[in-house]
C-alpha positions, 0 to 999 in steps of 0.5 A: 157514505165514505166507506161505500165509495171505498168499497165501490172503488175497490170493486170497480178497480178489479172489474175494470182490469186495473191492478188488483190490490195486494191481499195480506193474510194474518194467521189466527192464534191456535185453537185448542192447541191446533192451528186455526183453519182460518185467518184472523183477518185478511186485508184487501186494499183499504178493507180489513175483513175480520173473521168471525169471533166467538167469546173464547177467553184467554183461557180458551174457554167460553164464559157460561153466560150469554152476556159473558160471551157477548162481552168477550166476543166484542173484546176479541174483535177489539183486540184484532182491530187494535193489532192492525192499528184500527179501532171501533170507529173504523168498522163499517159492517158487522154480521151477528149470528146468535144461537137464540135470537131472543138474546138479540136485545141483550146483545145490542145492550153490550154491542152499542157502547163499543162504537163512537156515538153516531157511528154504528156500522151497517149490520145483519143479525140472525139466529144460527144453529150450531155455532163453533165450539157451542158458542152462543154468539159469533160476530164478524166485521169489516173495517176500513184499513187505511191507505197504503 
């Protein structure tokens, strides 16, 4: 409920013409030797919007298995959260795109342990065709960024 109140307050402030919160853009690392065409995260007020992550490893390659990609995707999101002084307990919404929806139970088994007990975020999940770089999974999240 706390996060809903934060989002509603942020939207209410914008809708009523009060001062807009500052927007900060955090560049993503290069993708296959070229600048990424997106930010790794954008902070608007107290909300951190994380771009979708796929399971690219430090070597720039996708693991061969779904489970390997799912774990690496979660680790990549975790690294982005950590870079902004946040953790899994700050995440309040996720969107999951899975190339083969039959992998939904396998993803859940990997996903759930990353969160503090009893603090699973709201989430949507759907089958998706043609994820970036042939990935089997993409995950994007919203997190509480803390007060300024």
